[in-house]
N, C-alpha and C positions, 0 to 999 in steps of 0.2 A: 504491501502500502504506497505510495507517494505524498508527501506531505509539500506545503510552501514553505514549511517553518528551517534559517538555515540549521544546521548539521552546528550544534555548540562546538566539537570537536576541532570543526576545518576553517571553526567564525575566531578562534581564540591564536589557529596558525599561523594566520595572515601577521604580518612586520604591518604597525601603524605606521605609515606616515604624519611632519608632521609636519608643514609650510608656518619657516620663519622668515623672518625679518631680520637680512643682515645691514644695517646701514652703510657706507662704502665714502671713501674721504673723506673732508672735513662737515660729516652730521653726524649725528643723535638720533636714535627710535625713542619717538617722550609719547605716554600715556597723558590726554590730557590730563584735572581733576573735571569731574561734573564743574558747569555751572551752578552758578550759588539760584536757588530759589527763594533766597528769603536776605533782608540786608539785613546788617551787621545789631540795628535798630529792634530785628523781627517782626520785620512790617512787609509778610507772603506779597512776593509779585508776580501777576498770572502767569499763566502759564508766556504766550507771547515773549512774552519784556524778561531774560533775560539777564545776571550782570555776568560780563563776558573774563572769563576764568583764565590766567595766563600762567596757570603756576600746570607742572605737573611733575610722571618720575621717570627718571630714567634708565629706559629698559633697557634697552641698547649700545654700546658707542660703538665706531670703528676703532678702527685700528687704526687709522689713519690716530684718530684722535685716542685715541689711548697711551700711545708713544711720546702724542705729547706732551714735555715736563712745564710748558705755556698753562695746557686746560687740564684743571685741578678735578675733575668730573668723573665720577663714579658710577658706576650703575646704581642702582635705585638709591642714585640721587633722588630732592626738590630740587626741584629748576623754577624761574620764572625767566616766559620766555618774548618773543616779541612771536604773534602768530602771522607779519608778512609776508612772508620763504615759506614759513612753513605744509609742507606739502601731506597731507591724508591718504593716510594709506586706509581703503576699502580692505581690512582685511574680518572688518567686526563689524557685525549691523548696527550698535551704538560710533560707531567711526569717532573713538581716541585713540587712537595714533595715529602719529604726524613723525615724519622726516623731515630735524632740523637743520638748515647751519650754527655750530657749535655759534659763529660770531654773533644769532637770534640769541642766544644760551648768553641774559642778560645778566645770575646770579644764578649763585650758588644756597639754597640754607640751611645753614647748620649749626649746633646747636650749643648753643659756648658751655662753656667751664668754668666755675665760680672759683676767683686765684682767693682763696683763704691767707695770708700771712701777717 
């Protein structure tokens, strides 16, 4: 008797391939933070109005940037960036991934260490 269900053993034996995005040249891959739906004072904004967010997390760094000591940026850093030259990556449904030239990353958020003494 034939069934339309796939055989579990044959399904698990196939290798799973994942598509990744690796920036090249002087670029980084950033996952943009979600746009804010509420102001700092607590006012909720209508769905059509959002405060544009220019912050995000570095997902991937090109080899060029990684090997250049002039750029103190590493994977998972939270950054402030100018989205003017950002290229959206149509990789996810919510489209929050962007390839950004390193010159458009304007700041890195760091936790300050208190110096007591």
